[in-house]
PAMIFI-718554 format. One record per residue (C-alpha): residue number from 1; residue in one letter; chain; x, y, z. Coordinates in Angstrom, 3 decimals, always signed. Example, Ala and Ser with C-alpha at 12.3 -4.5 7.8 and 13.67 -1.06 7.14 Angstrom:
// PAMIFI-718554
[1; a; A; [+12.300; -4.500; +7.800]]
[2; s; A; [+13.670; -1.060; +7.140]]
END
This chain:
// PAMIFI-718554
[1; m; A; [+0.000; +0.000; +0.000]]
[2; a; A; [+2.827; +2.413; +0.804]]
[3; v; A; [+4.323; +1.947; -2.644]]
[4; t; A; [+0.957; +2.556; -4.292]]
[5; r; A; [+0.394; +5.715; -2.276]]
[6; r; A; [+3.888; +6.977; -3.031]]
[7; t; A; [+3.297; +6.405; -6.736]]
[8; l; A; [-0.036; +8.216; -6.543]]
[9; l; A; [+1.493; +11.263; -4.860]]
[10; a; A; [+4.362; +11.269; -7.330]]
[11; g; A; [+1.777; +11.600; -10.080]]
[12; l; A; [+0.556; +14.911; -8.725]]
[13; v; A; [+3.401; +16.604; -10.568]]
[14; s; A; [+3.872; +16.133; -14.293]]
[15; c; A; [+7.550; +17.075; -14.335]]
[16; p; A; [+9.414; +16.058; -11.168]]
[17; v; A; [+12.859; +16.284; -12.773]]
[18; c; A; [+14.126; +18.984; -10.454]]
[19; a; A; [+13.398; +20.430; -7.036]]
[20; g; A; [+12.496; +23.681; -8.725]]
[21; a; A; [+9.830; +22.098; -10.921]]
[22; a; A; [+7.092; +24.323; -9.529]]
[23; h; A; [+8.934; +27.588; -10.055]]
[24; a; A; [+7.290; +27.894; -13.460]]
[25; a; A; [+3.857; +26.976; -12.151]]
[26; g; A; [+1.081; +29.541; -11.987]]
[27; a; A; [+0.574; +29.567; -8.230]]
[28; h; A; [+2.702; +32.042; -6.298]]
[29; w; A; [+4.314; +30.544; -3.229]]
[30; t; A; [+6.673; +31.893; -0.615]]
[31; y; A; [+8.513; +30.799; +2.522]]
[32; e; A; [+6.761; +33.196; +4.897]]
[33; g; A; [+3.352; +34.852; +5.265]]
[34; h; A; [+0.631; +34.491; +2.646]]
[35; g; A; [+1.519; +31.686; +0.256]]
[36; g; A; [+3.918; +30.215; +2.813]]
[37; p; A; [+4.461; +26.541; +3.688]]
[38; q; A; [+1.262; +26.279; +5.724]]
[39; e; A; [-0.712; +27.148; +2.558]]
[40; w; A; [+1.258; +25.319; -0.142]]
[41; g; A; [-1.097; +22.349; -0.299]]
[42; s; A; [-4.108; +24.553; -1.066]]
[43; l; A; [-2.535; +26.901; -3.626]]
[44; e; A; [-3.368; +24.608; -6.562]]
[45; s; A; [-4.376; +21.010; -7.128]]
[46; g; A; [-0.891; +19.927; -8.180]]
[47; f; A; [+0.475; +20.936; -4.768]]
[48; q; A; [-1.743; +18.606; -2.719]]
[49; a; A; [+1.157; +16.401; -1.592]]
[50; c; A; [+2.487; +19.362; +0.447]]
[51; a; A; [-0.537; +18.939; +2.731]]
[52; v; A; [-1.517; +15.269; +2.517]]
[53; g; A; [+1.811; +13.519; +1.955]]
[54; s; A; [+3.185; +11.302; +4.719]]
[55; q; A; [+6.773; +11.163; +3.415]]
[56; q; A; [+7.571; +14.851; +3.314]]
[57; s; A; [+10.952; +16.576; +3.561]]
[58; p; A; [+12.980; +17.994; +5.227]]
[59; i; A; [+13.205; +16.129; +8.536]]
[60; n; A; [+15.278; +16.097; +11.704]]
[61; l; A; [+18.043; +13.526; +11.242]]
[62; e; A; [+17.945; +11.860; +14.638]]
[63; g; A; [+17.633; +8.293; +15.906]]
[64; a; A; [+18.946; +6.730; +12.704]]
[65; v; A; [+19.436; +2.975; +12.385]]
[66; q; A; [+23.021; +2.022; +11.554]]
[67; a; A; [+23.008; +0.033; +8.325]]
[68; a; A; [+25.555; -1.786; +6.200]]
[69; g; A; [+26.683; -0.247; +2.965]]
[70; e; A; [+27.666; +3.194; +1.766]]
[71; g; A; [+25.990; +6.239; +0.314]]
[72; p; A; [+25.713; +6.909; -3.418]]
[73; t; A; [+28.710; +6.516; -5.699]]
[74; l; A; [+29.263; +9.926; -7.250]]
[75; a; A; [+30.858; +10.307; -10.662]]
[76; w; A; [+30.434; +14.031; -11.216]]
[77; k; A; [+32.185; +15.921; -14.023]]
[78; p; A; [+33.267; +19.563; -14.439]]
[79; n; A; [+30.525; +21.555; -16.109]]
[80; a; A; [+29.929; +25.108; -17.298]]
[81; f; A; [+26.838; +25.432; -15.115]]
[82; k; A; [+24.284; +28.166; -15.764]]
[83; i; A; [+23.781; +30.074; -12.493]]
[84; v; A; [+20.123; +31.008; -12.073]]
[85; n; A; [+18.241; +33.246; -9.654]]
[86; n; A; [+14.748; +31.732; -9.989]]
[87; g; A; [+13.103; +33.851; -7.312]]
[88; h; A; [+13.370; +31.124; -4.655]]
[89; t; A; [+17.071; +30.186; -4.620]]
[90; i; A; [+20.369; +30.347; -6.453]]
[91; q; A; [+20.554; +27.270; -8.668]]
[92; a; A; [+23.282; +25.862; -10.908]]
[93; d; A; [+21.724; +24.184; -13.945]]
[94; v; A; [+23.724; +21.538; -15.806]]
[95; v; A; [+24.719; +22.328; -19.367]]
[96; g; A; [+25.127; +19.007; -21.174]]
[97; d; A; [+26.547; +16.177; -19.054]]
[98; a; A; [+27.751; +16.696; -15.471]]
[99; g; A; [+28.012; +13.044; -14.443]]
[100; t; A; [+25.993; +10.661; -12.314]]
[101; a; A; [+25.152; +9.178; -8.937]]
[102; t; A; [+24.676; +5.417; -8.580]]
[103; m; A; [+22.980; +3.614; -5.714]]
[104; g; A; [+21.438; +0.178; -5.414]]
[105; g; A; [+22.397; -0.616; -8.987]]
[106; k; A; [+20.430; +2.383; -10.294]]
[107; t; A; [+22.082; +5.316; -12.065]]
[108; y; A; [+20.838; +8.914; -11.877]]
[109; s; A; [+22.064; +11.925; -13.876]]
[110; l; A; [+23.049; +15.172; -12.135]]
[111; r; A; [+20.673; +17.920; -13.308]]
[112; q; A; [+21.203; +20.854; -10.957]]
[113; f; A; [+22.239; +21.961; -7.501]]
[114; h; A; [+20.866; +24.765; -5.351]]
[115; f; A; [+21.014; +26.221; -1.855]]
[116; h; A; [+18.865; +26.912; +1.214]]
[117; a; A; [+19.427; +29.190; +4.218]]
[118; p; A; [+19.320; +28.013; +6.914]]
[119; s; A; [+19.774; +24.289; +6.275]]
[120; e; A; [+16.485; +22.536; +5.606]]
[121; h; A; [+17.403; +19.291; +7.356]]
[122; a; A; [+18.440; +19.395; +10.997]]
[123; l; A; [+20.992; +17.093; +12.619]]
[124; n; A; [+19.951; +16.135; +16.143]]
[125; g; A; [+17.723; +19.193; +16.228]]
[126; e; A; [+20.344; +21.662; +15.013]]
[127; r; A; [+20.308; +23.475; +11.683]]
[128; t; A; [+23.452; +24.837; +10.045]]
[129; a; A; [+23.876; +28.123; +8.206]]
[130; m; A; [+23.014; +26.655; +4.793]]
[131; e; A; [+22.414; +23.436; +2.864]]
[132; a; A; [+23.175; +22.452; -0.726]]
[133; h; A; [+21.037; +19.994; -2.685]]
[134; f; A; [+22.472; +18.131; -5.686]]
[135; v; A; [+19.513; +16.846; -7.690]]
[136; h; A; [+19.784; +13.746; -9.897]]
[137; d; A; [+17.058; +12.056; -11.908]]
[138; a; A; [+16.493; +8.574; -13.335]]
[139; p; A; [+14.569; +7.662; -16.496]]
[140; d; A; [+11.595; +6.532; -14.370]]
[141; g; A; [+11.172; +10.048; -12.953]]
[142; n; A; [+12.443; +9.290; -9.458]]
[143; l; A; [+15.101; +11.505; -7.926]]
[144; l; A; [+18.227; +11.020; -5.836]]
[145; v; A; [+19.237; +14.152; -3.954]]
[146; v; A; [+22.556; +14.555; -2.170]]
[147; g; A; [+22.323; +17.025; +0.705]]
[148; l; A; [+25.321; +18.876; +2.141]]
[149; f; A; [+25.291; +20.900; +5.354]]
[150; m; A; [+27.250; +24.160; +5.120]]
[151; k; A; [+28.789; +26.177; +7.958]]
[152; a; A; [+30.960; +29.272; +8.210]]
[153; g; A; [+34.709; +28.677; +8.002]]
[154; k; A; [+37.327; +28.665; +5.284]]
[155; a; A; [+36.207; +29.523; +1.775]]
[156; n; A; [+34.973; +26.833; -0.593]]
[157; a; A; [+36.140; +27.528; -4.142]]
[158; g; A; [+32.972; +26.145; -5.718]]
[159; f; A; [+30.519; +28.119; -3.600]]
[160; a; A; [+32.651; +31.256; -3.951]]
[161; e; A; [+32.507; +30.974; -7.753]]
[162; v; A; [+28.743; +30.386; -7.719]]
[163; m; A; [+28.108; +33.428; -5.527]]
[164; k; A; [+30.508; +35.546; -7.590]]
[165; t; A; [+28.378; +34.734; -10.655]]
[166; a; A; [+24.892; +34.617; -9.079]]
[167; p; A; [+22.420; +37.254; -10.308]]
[168; v; A; [+21.046; +39.380; -7.467]]
[169; s; A; [+17.637; +39.483; -9.173]]
[170; a; A; [+15.771; +37.009; -11.371]]
[171; g; A; [+17.899; +35.894; -14.287]]
[172; a; A; [+20.721; +33.607; -15.372]]
[173; t; A; [+24.467; +33.953; -15.932]]
[174; p; A; [+26.745; +31.177; -17.238]]
[175; l; A; [+29.982; +30.378; -15.454]]
[176; k; A; [+33.054; +31.649; -17.267]]
[177; a; A; [+34.793; +28.290; -16.865]]
[178; p; A; [+33.709; +24.730; -15.987]]
[179; l; A; [+33.296; +23.996; -12.280]]
[180; d; A; [+33.959; +20.587; -10.726]]
[181; p; A; [+31.031; +20.004; -8.316]]
[182; s; A; [+33.178; +17.554; -6.360]]
[183; v; A; [+34.815; +20.555; -4.621]]
[184; f; A; [+31.657; +20.703; -2.492]]
[185; l; A; [+32.062; +17.199; -1.051]]
[186; p; A; [+33.171; +16.633; +2.564]]
[187; a; A; [+36.129; +14.383; +3.334]]
[188; e; A; [+33.959; +12.172; +5.548]]
[189; r; A; [+31.078; +10.480; +3.723]]
[190; a; A; [+28.849; +9.041; +6.477]]
[191; t; A; [+25.343; +9.462; +5.074]]
[192; y; A; [+21.764; +9.673; +6.324]]
[193; r; A; [+19.327; +8.045; +3.908]]
[194; y; A; [+15.517; +8.080; +3.804]]
[195; e; A; [+12.591; +8.269; +1.373]]
[196; g; A; [+11.117; +11.730; +1.115]]
[197; s; A; [+9.887; +14.529; -1.094]]
[198; l; A; [+10.795; +17.719; -2.859]]
[199; t; A; [+11.082; +20.481; -0.251]]
[200; t; A; [+9.308; +22.967; -2.503]]
[201; p; A; [+5.903; +22.773; -4.211]]
[202; p; A; [+4.656; +20.398; -5.590]]
[203; c; A; [+6.314; +18.406; -2.731]]
[204; s; A; [+6.241; +15.189; -4.791]]
[205; e; A; [+7.283; +12.093; -2.823]]
[206; v; A; [+9.786; +10.831; -5.384]]
[207; v; A; [+13.111; +11.528; -3.654]]
[208; d; A; [+15.763; +9.161; -2.308]]
[209; w; A; [+17.465; +11.519; +0.159]]
[210; n; A; [+21.155; +11.069; +1.009]]
[211; v; A; [+22.469; +13.737; +3.390]]
[212; f; A; [+26.120; +13.792; +4.433]]
[213; a; A; [+26.558; +13.992; +8.208]]
[214; t; A; [+29.731; +16.102; +8.061]]
[215; p; A; [+29.246; +19.762; +7.081]]
[216; i; A; [+31.486; +21.534; +4.601]]
[217; e; A; [+32.954; +24.959; +5.320]]
[218; v; A; [+32.220; +28.038; +3.219]]
[219; s; A; [+33.194; +31.632; +3.855]]
[220; e; A; [+31.055; +33.863; +6.038]]
[221; a; A; [+31.158; +36.464; +3.245]]
[222; d; A; [+29.658; +34.031; +0.725]]
[223; i; A; [+26.924; +33.040; +3.192]]
[224; a; A; [+26.166; +36.732; +3.685]]
[225; a; A; [+26.038; +37.250; -0.093]]
[226; f; A; [+23.449; +34.484; -0.417]]
[227; r; A; [+21.392; +35.765; +2.516]]
[228; a; A; [+21.406; +39.256; +1.015]]
[229; i; A; [+19.427; +37.763; -1.877]]
[230; f; A; [+17.446; +35.105; +0.029]]
[231; p; A; [+17.374; +35.837; +3.782]]
[232; m; A; [+15.346; +32.664; +4.486]]
[233; n; A; [+14.356; +29.936; +2.043]]
[234; a; A; [+13.999; +26.787; +4.162]]
[235; r; A; [+10.840; +24.733; +4.599]]
[236; p; A; [+9.880; +23.820; +8.197]]
[237; l; A; [+10.773; +20.342; +9.431]]
[238; q; A; [+8.257; +17.637; +8.578]]
[239; a; A; [+7.087; +14.605; +10.555]]
[240; v; A; [+9.136; +11.445; +10.071]]
[241; n; A; [+6.023; +9.283; +10.521]]
[242; r; A; [+6.639; +5.585; +9.865]]
[243; r; A; [+9.737; +5.939; +7.723]]
[244; f; A; [+13.107; +4.313; +8.222]]
[245; l; A; [+16.052; +6.675; +8.692]]
[246; l; A; [+19.340; +4.908; +7.980]]
[247; r; A; [+22.926; +5.930; +8.633]]
[248; l; A; [+25.449; +4.518; +6.173]]
[249; n; A; [+29.216; +4.648; +6.585]]
END
């Protein structure tokens, strides 16, 4: 029954390829006030999963079950990403082929990555300054998203380049040179894994979440540059309900 329900809720969105799928939709949504998260499910019929879904994201990563195995195998490639301000976040859209993530014998293609402030997921009840989401899709429409906590510290060359290029208002600017997304990865790869949803409307429950436990460091100046554009763009924590939360080494 759970699989059937998950499939049904996935069908509420016709194009679940990226976490920003609803940015082009007619309904106006926000992170605070009118049109905020408490209203997403009623803004239009395609957003119903935001209100009725039982496998919503983000969640508090706490009480995980230690499991055998490792997180996704990442084979990312340098790419001349297009840096987009879509009105909800700064997003790096893949141009051509940027590599893959493989897990459980299934391969997903990297499509984009974007950022939230503060972090959307919490670790033992604590949120960090920011979180990055690397969104991959498979031919069947399901997604694998790699989440990375971000905290203030030494500069990260990748995030610095993204923020140097990011438009301060709606629009898009291509990077001047290819960027290797692997510069965002932490040295330690312990991973929290669970089944969840997009964290923006339409909140489709089609995501295999894999969140690294160890944060990466980025400069305080680059965090401030992002927050100057998007002071807060994180969805509230959602109920875990009857899901399994695994921790993989």
